[in-house]
C-alpha positions in Angstrom: -26.5 30.7 -22.4 -24.1 31.8 -25.1 -23.5 30.3 -28.4 -20.2 29.2 -27.2 -21.7 27.3 -24.2 -24.0 25.4 -26.6 -21.3 24.5 -28.9 -19.2 23.2 -26.1 -22.0 21.2 -24.6 -22.9 19.6 -28.1 -19.2 18.6 -28.5 -19.2 17.0 -25.1 -22.2 15.1 -26.0 -20.8 13.8 -29.2 -17.4 12.8 -27.6 -19.4 10.9 -25.0 -21.3 9.2 -27.7 -18.0 8.2 -29.5 -16.6 7.1 -26.2 -19.5 4.7 -25.6 -19.6 3.3 -29.0 -15.9 2.6 -28.8 -16.4 0.8 -25.5 -19.2 -1.1 -27.2 -17.1 -1.9 -30.2 -14.3 -3.0 -27.9 -16.7 -5.5 -26.0 -18.2 -7.0 -29.3 -14.8 -7.7 -30.5 -13.8 -9.4 -27.2 -16.9 -11.4 -27.5 -16.1 -12.5 -31.2 -12.7 -13.3 -30.1 -13.9 -15.9 -27.6 -15.9 -17.8 -30.1 -14.8 -21.2 -31.3 -13.0 -21.4 -34.6 -16.0 -23.6 -36.0 -18.5 -21.0 -35.0 -16.4 -18.1 -36.6 -16.4 -20.0 -40.0 -20.0 -20.6 -39.8 -20.4 -16.8 -39.4 -18.1 -16.2 -42.3 -19.8 -18.8 -44.5 -23.3 -17.1 -43.8 -21.9 -13.5 -44.6 -20.4 -14.8 -47.9 -23.8 -16.0 -48.7 -25.4 -12.7 -47.9 -23.0 -10.8 -49.9 -23.4 -13.3 -52.8 -27.2 -12.8 -52.7 -26.8 -9.1 -52.7 -24.4 -9.0 -55.5 -26.7 -11.5 -57.7 -29.7 -8.9 -57.0 -27.5 -6.1 -58.2 -26.4 -7.7 -61.2 -22.7 -7.7 -59.9 -20.1 -10.5 -60.4 -20.3 -13.0 -57.4 -17.5 -14.6 -55.6 -18.0 -18.4 -54.9 -19.2 -19.1 -51.4 -17.1 -21.7 -49.7 -18.4 -25.2 -49.8 -18.1 -26.5 -46.5 -20.9 -28.8 -46.0 -21.0 -28.9 -42.0 -21.0 -25.1 -42.0 -23.2 -24.2 -45.2 -27.0 -23.8 -44.4 -27.9 -24.9 -48.1 
């Protein structure tokens, strides 16, 4: 087997991996699009809380987490 054959097989393997990743990414986006507005806001507020904690721990300026009582877990 030549170096060119190995290189072609490696490239094909990489492209198959990229295609699979893009397909899974598309499926995930479709799942997220089907979520209710309330669920999306809950996720958003949770991500804000996580980002705020990371920023605090690293000494960076924190943005305020939305104060939406029915969505906020604190």
